[in-house]
C-alpha positions in Angstrom: -80.0 1.5 1.8 -83.7 0.3 1.2 -86.3 -1.3 3.3 -89.1 -3.6 2.5 -92.0 -1.5 1.2 -95.6 -2.2 1.9 -96.4 -2.3 -1.7 -96.9 -5.8 -3.3 -94.7 -5.1 -6.3 -91.5 -6.9 -6.2 -87.9 -7.0 -7.6 -86.0 -10.2 -8.5 -82.7 -10.6 -6.8 -80.5 -11.6 -9.7 -77.9 -14.0 -8.2 -76.6 -14.9 -11.6 -75.8 -11.3 -12.5 -74.1 -10.6 -9.0 -72.1 -14.0 -9.4 -71.0 -12.9 -12.5 -69.9 -9.4 -11.3 -67.9 -11.3 -8.6 -66.2 -13.5 -11.1 -65.2 -10.4 -13.1 -63.7 -8.9 -10.1 -61.9 -12.2 -9.1 -60.6 -12.6 -12.8 -59.0 -9.0 -12.7 -57.3 -10.0 -9.4 -55.9 -13.1 -11.1 -54.6 -11.0 -13.9 -52.8 -8.8 -11.4 -51.3 -11.9 -9.8 -50.1 -13.2 -13.3 -48.5 -9.8 -14.1 -46.1 -10.1 -11.1 -45.4 -13.7 -11.7 -47.4 -14.9 -8.7 -48.9 -18.3 -8.1 -52.2 -18.9 -9.8 -54.9 -20.0 -7.3 -55.7 -23.8 -7.8 -58.9 -25.3 -6.7 -59.4 -29.1 -6.4 -62.6 -31.1 -6.1 -63.2 -34.7 -5.0 -66.4 -36.3 -6.4 -67.4 -39.6 -5.2 -70.1 -41.6 -7.1 -72.5 -40.3 -9.8 -75.2 -38.2 -8.0 -76.8 -36.1 -10.8 -76.9 -32.9 -8.8 -73.3 -33.2 -7.5 -72.2 -34.0 -11.1 -73.7 -30.8 -12.4 -72.5 -28.7 -9.5 -68.8 -29.9 -9.8 -68.8 -29.4 -13.5 -70.0 -25.8 -13.0 -67.2 -25.3 -10.5 -64.6 -26.5 -13.0 -66.0 -24.1 -15.7 -66.1 -21.3 -13.2 -62.3 -21.8 -12.5 -61.7 -21.6 -16.1 -63.7 -18.5 -16.3 -61.7 -16.5 -13.7 -58.3 -17.9 -14.7 -57.8 -20.6 -11.8 -56.2 -23.8 -12.2 -58.4 -26.7 -11.2 -58.2 -30.5 -10.6 -61.2 -32.8 -10.5 -60.6 -36.2 -8.7 -63.4 -38.8 -9.3 -64.0 -42.0 -7.4 -66.6 -44.7 -7.5 -69.1 -44.8 -4.6 -67.4 -48.0 -3.3 -64.2 -46.2 -2.2 -63.6 -46.8 1.5 -63.7 -44.1 4.1 -60.1 -44.8 4.7 -59.1 -44.5 1.1 -61.0 -41.1 0.8 -59.4 -39.8 4.1 -55.9 -40.7 2.6 -56.7 -38.7 -0.5 -57.7 -35.7 1.7 -54.5 -35.9 3.5 -52.6 -36.0 0.3 -54.3 -32.8 -0.9 -53.5 -31.3 2.6 -49.9 -31.7 1.9 -49.9 -30.8 -1.8 -48.6 -27.1 -2.0 -49.8 -26.8 -5.4 -53.4 -27.0 -4.2 -54.6 -23.7 -2.5 -58.0 -25.1 -1.5 -60.2 -28.1 -2.1 -63.6 -29.4 -1.6 -65.1 -32.9 -1.1 -68.6 -32.8 -2.8 -71.5 -33.7 -0.6 -73.6 -35.9 -0.2 -71.1 -38.8 0.2 -72.2 -42.4 0.3 -73.7 -43.8 3.5 -70.6 -45.7 4.6 -68.5 -42.5 4.6 -68.7 -40.0 7.6 -69.0 -36.6 6.1 -68.0 -35.1 9.5 -64.9 -37.1 9.6 -63.9 -36.0 6.0 -64.6 -32.3 6.8 -62.6 -32.4 10.0 -59.7 -34.0 8.1 -59.4 -31.0 5.7 -56.8 -28.5 6.7 -58.7 -25.3 7.9 -56.6 -23.1 5.6 -57.7 -25.2 2.5 -61.3 -25.7 3.6 -62.9 -23.3 1.0 -66.3 -24.8 1.5 -66.0 -23.2 5.0 -67.3 -26.3 6.8 -64.4 -27.2 9.1 -65.0 -26.7 12.8 -62.1 -24.2 12.9 -63.7 -21.9 10.3 -67.1 -22.3 11.9 -65.7 -21.4 15.3 -63.9 -18.4 14.0 -67.0 -17.2 12.2 -69.1 -17.6 15.5 -66.2 -15.7 17.4 -66.3 -12.9 14.8 -62.7 -13.6 13.7 -61.5 -13.7 10.1 -62.6 -17.1 8.5 -63.1 -18.9 5.3 -66.9 -18.6 5.4 -69.5 -21.2 4.3 -70.1 -20.4 0.6 -73.9 -20.3 0.5 -74.5 -18.3 3.7 -71.9 -15.8 2.7 -73.4 -15.7 -0.8 -76.8 -14.8 0.7 -75.3 -12.0 2.9 -73.6 -10.7 -0.4 -76.7 -10.6 -2.2 -78.5 -8.6 0.4 -75.4 -6.3 0.5 -75.2 -5.7 -3.2 -78.9 -4.9 -3.5 -78.5 -2.3 -0.7 -81.1 -4.0 1.4 -81.2 -2.7 5.0 -80.8 -5.6 7.5 -80.1 -3.6 10.8 -82.8 -4.1 13.2 -84.8 -6.4 10.8 -86.5 -9.6 12.0 -85.0 -12.5 9.9 -86.7 -15.8 10.1 -84.4 -18.7 8.9 -86.3 -22.0 8.1 -83.9 -24.8 8.4 -81.0 -25.5 10.8 -78.5 -27.4 8.7 -74.7 -26.8 9.4 -74.2 -25.9 5.7 -76.8 -23.1 5.4 -79.4 -22.5 8.1 -77.3 -22.4 11.2 -74.4 -20.4 9.7 -76.6 -17.8 7.9 -78.5 -17.2 11.1 -75.1 -16.4 12.8 -73.9 -14.1 10.1 -77.1 -12.0 9.8 -77.1 -11.5 13.7 -73.4 -10.3 13.6 -72.6 -6.7 14.1 -71.8 -6.2 10.5 -72.7 -3.7 7.6 -75.0 -6.5 6.4 -76.2 -7.9 9.7 -77.5 -6.8 13.0 -80.6 -8.7 12.4 -82.8 -10.2 15.1 -82.8 -13.8 14.0 -85.3 -16.7 14.6 -84.0 -20.0 13.5 -86.8 -22.3 12.9 -87.0 -26.0 11.7 -89.3 -29.0 11.1 -90.1 -29.2 14.8 -90.9 -25.6 15.3 -94.5 -25.0 16.7 -96.6 -22.3 15.0 -94.1 -22.1 12.2 -96.3 -20.3 9.7 -97.2 -17.7 12.5 -93.6 -16.9 13.2 -92.6 -16.6 9.5 -95.4 -14.1 9.1 -93.5 -11.8 11.6 -90.4 -11.7 9.4 -88.9 -8.7 7.5 -86.6 -11.3 5.8 -87.3 -14.9 5.2 -84.5 -17.3 4.4 -86.0 -20.7 3.3 -83.5 -23.5 3.6 -85.5 -26.5 4.7 -85.1 -28.7 1.5 -88.9 -29.1 0.9 -90.2 -28.0 -2.5 -92.6 -25.0 -2.3 -92.9 -25.3 1.5 -93.3 -21.7 2.0 -96.7 -20.5 0.7 -98.3 -17.1 0.4 -100.2 -17.3 3.6 -96.8 -17.6 5.5 -95.3 -14.4 4.2 -96.3 -10.8 5.2 -96.7 -8.0 2.5 -93.4 -6.3 1.6 -91.2 -9.1 3.1 -87.8 -10.0 1.5 -87.6 -13.7 0.6 -84.4 -15.6 0.0 -85.1 -19.1 -1.5 -82.2 -21.5 -0.9 -84.0 -24.7 -2.1 -82.9 -26.6 -5.1 -85.0 -29.9 -5.3 -85.2 -31.9 -8.5 -88.9 -32.7 -9.2 -89.9 -35.1 -12.0 -91.1 -33.2 -15.1 -91.7 -35.2 -18.2 -92.1 -32.1 -20.3 -88.4 -31.3 -19.7 -85.6 -32.7 -21.7 -83.7 -33.5 -18.4 -86.8 -35.2 -17.1 -86.9 -32.9 -14.0 -87.4 -29.3 -13.1 -85.8 -27.4 -10.2 -88.1 -26.3 -7.4 -87.2 -23.9 -4.5 -88.5 -24.1 -1.0 -90.8 -21.2 -1.9 -94.0 -21.4 -3.9 -92.8 -18.6 -6.1 -95.9 -17.8 -8.0 -98.1 -17.4 -4.9 -95.4 -15.7 -2.8 -93.5 -13.3 -5.1 -96.4 -10.9 -5.4 -96.4 -10.3 -1.7 -92.7 -9.5 -1.5 -90.4 -6.6 -2.0 -87.6 -8.6 -3.1 -87.3 -12.4 -3.9 -84.7 -14.8 -5.3 -85.7 -17.0 -8.2 -85.0 -20.7 -8.6 -82.7 -21.3 -10.5 -80.7 -18.1 -10.8 -80.9 -16.8 -7.3 -78.8 -18.1 -4.4 -77.4 -21.0 -6.5 -74.9 -19.1 -8.7 -73.6 -17.3 -5.5 -72.4 -20.5 -3.9 -69.8 -21.1 -6.5 -68.8 -17.4 -6.7 -68.1 -17.3 -3.0 -66.3 -20.7 -3.3 -64.0 -19.0 -5.8 -63.6 -16.1 -3.5 -62.7 -18.3 -0.7 -60.0 -20.0 -3.0 -58.5 -16.6 -3.9 -58.4 -15.6 -0.3 -56.7 -18.9 0.7 -54.1 -18.6 -2.1 -53.3 -15.1 -0.9 -53.0 -16.2 2.6 -55.6 -13.6 3.9 -57.0 -15.8 6.7 -54.1 -18.2 7.5 -50.6 -17.3 6.9 -49.1 -19.4 3.9 
């Protein structure tokens, strides 16, 4: 295992490569299932409206399913669908034995309660890992379908052999999707864990001062280039979860993706850092596929 050196040279944590490695491993497992005539894992996704980021993310999920040999179903609805109609569709997928896991892509239109939708998904099909049952099992240290992005961060640290035990990790951002669950996972008594974790957010006083004490920084606050060089100590490990679309007329798409970290300024001070894009993002889909495989095999909840 490696620790953060004091030198200012840094290594990129290549999430795209690690995600590809995981997909290869999953595809091999699917081939074994096929060979014995088993049921091929089936992932479904519900997409409401036409949010650009959501469209891209769901399209990538469908392509990833094809890549590993999963079956996939995409259900699309206009943003005027009622909450009752969407909840009815969730219940329908809950009862469909062909579907091993499914996700409802967030964000949802303002008139639909995301919490109500998430709570309606059966825990054993909740491959996003957002259901209170899965979150509760994670907190209790029980087997669970873990939130994809936080578990992807832990997997990156693990596969790069980065020592976490006893390290001070500062997580910036307290969302239920990333910040809070990753703070819990990194504090657990696990091979990649045992950190002393400080969970910060927009109301934290002396935020920069606290971040400067971190061996590991997880930036998940959703503000482009929020973490600057003066906030990071030499040799720190920086995990950038941010993916904000910023207008860029020079790009064909009209935008560029920015992380929560000022990469140009921060990277030279770090020992390891994730780029945006190509860092945490690809891991989210890889871990979603892994959750679907685990759900299909009944590893967490008996089928």
